[in-house]
N, C-alpha and C positions, 0 to 999 in steps of 0.2 A: 172736913171739906166746908169751905165756907159759905153762906146763905148769903142772897139777896134780899136785902128788907126796906123798907120807905121808910127815909128817917124824915120825920117833921117833929121840928123840936120848938119848945117858945120862942117867941121874938127876942133877939137879944136885943142887949140892954143899949146899944151902941145905934139902934135901928129905929128913926124918927117912923113913929104909928103912920105921918101923911104919907110916908113911901111904902107902904106896906099892900101889897098887892096878893088878897088871898085868894088865889087860884093857880092850880095847876096849868100851866105854860101850854103845855101839850094837848090837853084836853079845849082849852080856850081856842088855841089854833084848829081845830078839829072841829069846832062847833056849824063852821059854816062850808062851804061848796070849794072855796078859794081861800086854804089857810094863809094866802101872803098876805091878801085882803085883809084877813082876819085880823092877822097881826100886826099890819099896818093901824089899825086902832088905836093901837098902844101908842102911837105919836101926838094923841090930842091929851097925854097925863105927865108927867115926872118924866124928866131925860133919864133919870135913874130908878128903879123901882128894888123893892124888894121882894122877892115872888117865894111864895111858900112850896111851890112844887116845881122844881126843874130837873130836866131827865139828864142822870148820871150815865146812861148806858146802861150795862150789865150790873154797877154799882148800886143802881137803884135811884129814886127820886130825894131828894135833899133842898133846904132851902138854899136861897143865894141872891146875890146883886143881877139884874139886867138890866143894859144898859140899852136905851131903845134910839139911839142917835146914830148915824153914819159915821159922825169923826168922833164920839166917843168910843166905837166900836173897833172904830181904825186906831184909835189909841193904846186902847187895852190890847190890840195884837202885834202892836210893836213894841211896847214898852217891856221889853224882858226883865229889867231892873225889879219892877214892880209887881207884875202879873207873869207867875210861873205856868210852865204847860204840866199836867200831870199833879200828884197828889203826893203824898208821902207813901201810901200805898197805890201800886199802879194798878190799872183796870183788872190785869192778870190776879189781881191776886184773890180774887173770887173763887177762882179755882186754887188758892191757895200756893200759888206762884208767886216768889218775888224778883222777879225781873219786870222791867218796863218795856214798852211798848218804843221800838227805837224806828225812825226819830221823833215820836210823835210826842212823848212822855217824857223827853228830857228837853232841856234848855242850853242855851248856849254859855261857853263854847264849845261843850261837849257835843250838844246835837248838831252843829255846823260840820263837826270833824266825822262825824257817821254819814250826814247826807253827801259828803263829796265824794263816799261810795257809791251811792247812786247815781249823782247828777249826771255823768257819762252816758247813763242809758235813757235819759231822758231831755236828753240838750235836743236841738234845731236839728242837725243832722242825724240821728238816731229815729226822731220821730218821722222824719222826712223819709228812712230807709222803709219804713214800716208799711208805706201809704199803699203798695200792691195790695199786701197782706189785710189792709184795713177794708178797703174797699171788695177784695174778694168775699172775707167774712159777710160784708154787709149784704151783699150779693147772693150770698147763696143763701141768707134769711128773708130776703124779702123773695126770692124764685119760690120758697115754698108758699107763699099765698098770694102773689102775684096774676093766677089765673083766678080767683074769687074777686068778689066785689066788696070786701072787707076783711078784717081780723080784730082780735084781741092783742093790741099793739102789746101791751104791757108783757103778757105771758111769752106770746110767741116772737117778739123782737127785742125788746129794750132790755129786756130781764138777760137773753142769751147774747145779744152781739156785745156788750164790751166783756163778758165773762169767757167769751172764745177769745178776744185779743189777749185779754191776762191770759189767761191758760197758755196758751201759745207764746206768749211774752216769758212764760216762768218755766216753759217745758213740762206744763203737766197735762195727764191725759185728758180730752173734752170730755170723754167716757164718764168722766169723774163728777162732770157738772150737778146731776140731780142732787147730790148728795153735799158738795160744796154749799149749793145753794141754802139748802136742808139746812145745813149747818149757820149758815149765816142767819136766815131768818131767826134762827130758834137764838141765836148770841143779841141783834139786833134789835128784835120784835118779839119776844118770848110770849107764849100764853100763861107760864107759870115761871116762877122763878127757876124752878128745876132745871128748867127746859133750855135756861142761857148757860145753866154750869155745862150742862152736859154737851150743850154742842161748841162751847168754848175748849172744854176737853178734849173733843173729837177733832177739832180743827188740830190744836195743839200735837194731839198724837199723828196726827197725819204727817204733818209738816216736820216731826222730828226724824219720820220713815223717810219723806221725801229727801231732805236734806242729806240725811245719812247716805243714799244714793247716790244724789249729786255730786258728793264729794269726790266720789269714786269716777263718776261718769258726768259731767254736766250735760244737760239736754240743749240750755240755751245758753245765749249770749251775758243773759242779766245774771243768771245762775253762775255759769262759769266764774263774772265779775265779781258775786258775794262771795263765792265760797275760797276766793283766790288773792280776795281783801285783805289789805292792813289797815288797821287802826291807825289813824295819823302818823301814817308811811312807816310805823315803826313794829307792829306785832300782829300776827294773824286773827280772825276774828274767832271768837270762842263760838263752840256749839249753840250757847244760848243768845249769844249776839244774832248769830243767823236766823236762829227760830225767830227773835222778837222782828226782825227786819222783814220774813219773809210773814209773819203775822197781821202785820200793818197793811203791809203789799196785798195781800189778800183781802182786808175790808176792802181798802179804797178800791181795787180791781173790781170787786163785785156787786157794789152798792152805789156809790158815789154818781159814775156816768148814767147807768140806770134809771135813776130817780132824778135825774136831770132831764135826758132824754125824753122821759114820759111825759113832764108837764110840761116842754116847750111845744111836742105834739100836738097834747091837749090844748094848748094857746094856738097855735098853727089851725087847728080843727075847728076854732070857731072864726078865722080872719081868713078867708077865702079870699080877700083882696091882697091879702099879702104875700100867699100862696104864688097867685099870679104874679105879682112883681117880683118874687123870686125866681120863678118858673122862665119871666121874658128874661130877667136880668140875672142869671147866675154866678156873677161877678160881683153882685152884692149878699150873696149868703154868708161870707165870712162876717161881714161888719154886721149882719143879723145876728149870727151867734151871740158875739158880744153881748148886744144887747139884748138878747133872748135869756143869756146866762144872768145877766146884771137883773132882768125882771124873775128869773126862777133860781135864783140863789137859795138851794134846798138845806143846806147845812149850819149845823152849830156846835159850837165845840165850849170848852171850859178852860177859863184859867183860875190860881189862885192866890190871894192876894200874900205876896212875900213878908210884908211888916206893914206894922199899924200906919195907915198914913190918909190924909185927904186927898180926893180925886171929886174934883169939880163940886167942892162943897159939901161933898159927903164922906160922912168919917166910915173907915175900912179898918178891919180889924186882921189881924195877921192869920192866914187859913181861910178868911170869909173864901166862898165860891162866888166865881163871874163867870155868866153863863154868856156867850160872845153868840150872838142870833144873826147871821148872813141874811136871813129873813128880812129881817128888821132893818137891817143896812138896807137893804136894796129897795125898800119901799117907804125910806125916809124922804120928806116932802121937805125938808131942808136941804137935803142932798141932791134930790131929781125933783125938776118941775114936772108935775103932774104922774107923780110915781109908777101909779098902776097902769098907766100907757102905756104899751109898746111901740116905740119909735126910732127906726132903725137908722134914721138921719140926726139922732142927738148925737152930741159929742161922748166916745166910750171910756167910759170911768168906770170900774167896779171893783166889788173884793169876793167874787163869787168862789174865788179858791184862795180866800184868805188873803193876808199880805204881814209882811214882816219876816224874819226869820224862819218861819212856820207855815209859808206859801205853798201850796200843794206840789210835790215835786212832778205829779202827772198832769200838770194843766193843758200843756200842749197836747199831749195825746189824746185828753178828755176832747178838746177843741176840733182837733183833727177827726175824731171820730164823729160827734155832732155835725161838724159840715158836710161829710161824706155822706151820713145817712140824710139830710135834707135835701143835699144834690138826688142820692139815687131816688128820694120817693117821690119829689116834686118831678124829677124824668120821665117817671112811670105812673103816676095816679094825678088826677085831677080830682079839683072840689071834693079833698079828704073833710070829711067830717064824722061826728059824732053818732054812731049808729042810731036811728029813728029810734024811739022811747027807751035810750038807754042811757045810761050816765057814768062816771067815771069812779073807782073808788080807789082811795089813798089812803095813807097811813103818816101820823106825825111823829114827832121824837127829835134824836138828831140829826136827823136825813129827814126831810120831808118826800115822801116817795109815791107815786100811782102803783097800785095793785092789779088796777082791771082799767083798760083803755078799749071799750068795743069803736071801733071804725068803719067807716064804710067810704067808697069812694067811686069813681068812674076812671076805670082804667083807660090808658092812652096806649091808643094801638100803635104798633112801629111798623115800618113796613120789612118786609120778612127778607 
């Protein structure tokens, strides 16, 4: 079985010494209480850095290029001729698998053909149809702590809420949530290399068994669509293709919204004036969500240079890794005036869900989930704040996420 290693090689000959940043990006981001402001400090240096330590997920750490500017990050994401998604070996090679995550690790036009299978289930109409279910899941969880004067928001709500939505969307049992979250943490934030391998294998084993059952009797519209889909309208999907698609849905469904929601509520707990404004003017919450997503763009991804090229004066070689950090794009002063300030009146323009062919399929659902949570929390509590004497805990990596967020509030009494 493959092992996870840290890859720290000598600086390649084509990398200018003045662009070398001899740091680990994740460790640098974690050195202060606000990792978004911390990485924003890089905007004072070169527009493109060569970084000694970049997070490559379960495949370990390796050196590579780090564009720091919004415009360059957008260009990397949209230029699929020069910057490829996925490497020669996909993430699943860590467990000895030879298949890639669909559609994440594929490139156009093949990637677009697979997206067509999933797009109908994340269309505006499909998300509107989920509205009542999303509100119900939100209210159920809030009810569990609504009678108290506070909660540990990350564990009691942020981690569970989007997971419940995902499990229902897939037709998976909520009773397995504890296992799912343990595997997800083990894969994305392992304490030791073997833990990632074990977790990734456990996820693959579960999904294979799950898909076999869904082929006989699908329990959700999404799974019915996957097991009956035809690639390019020509042939059925293979079992491996179904597994790959479900695997990437699993990763996205359990981690991204949880992480983003945690940071948004962390910020609001420090901005009582904005809480009051949104409570008094709930019609502004939709616009506020866009600005909060801009400010707290949590994810990073990677691209691989297709062929030797010059990119804004920097020589890149075929196979070089390029880290695409959306937190860096979000806090670029060349793209946003006073980027560390949350201003819900500024023109909405962000790439929190990426851009180009790989724009996140679930962005509409994520926005809906966050809006509904803010509506519900603000309607039931006022003066939401970090609990006295407490502080948040977080992790960095390919997704910046909140691990612990102790809150307290004043309950809003409603008429019986």
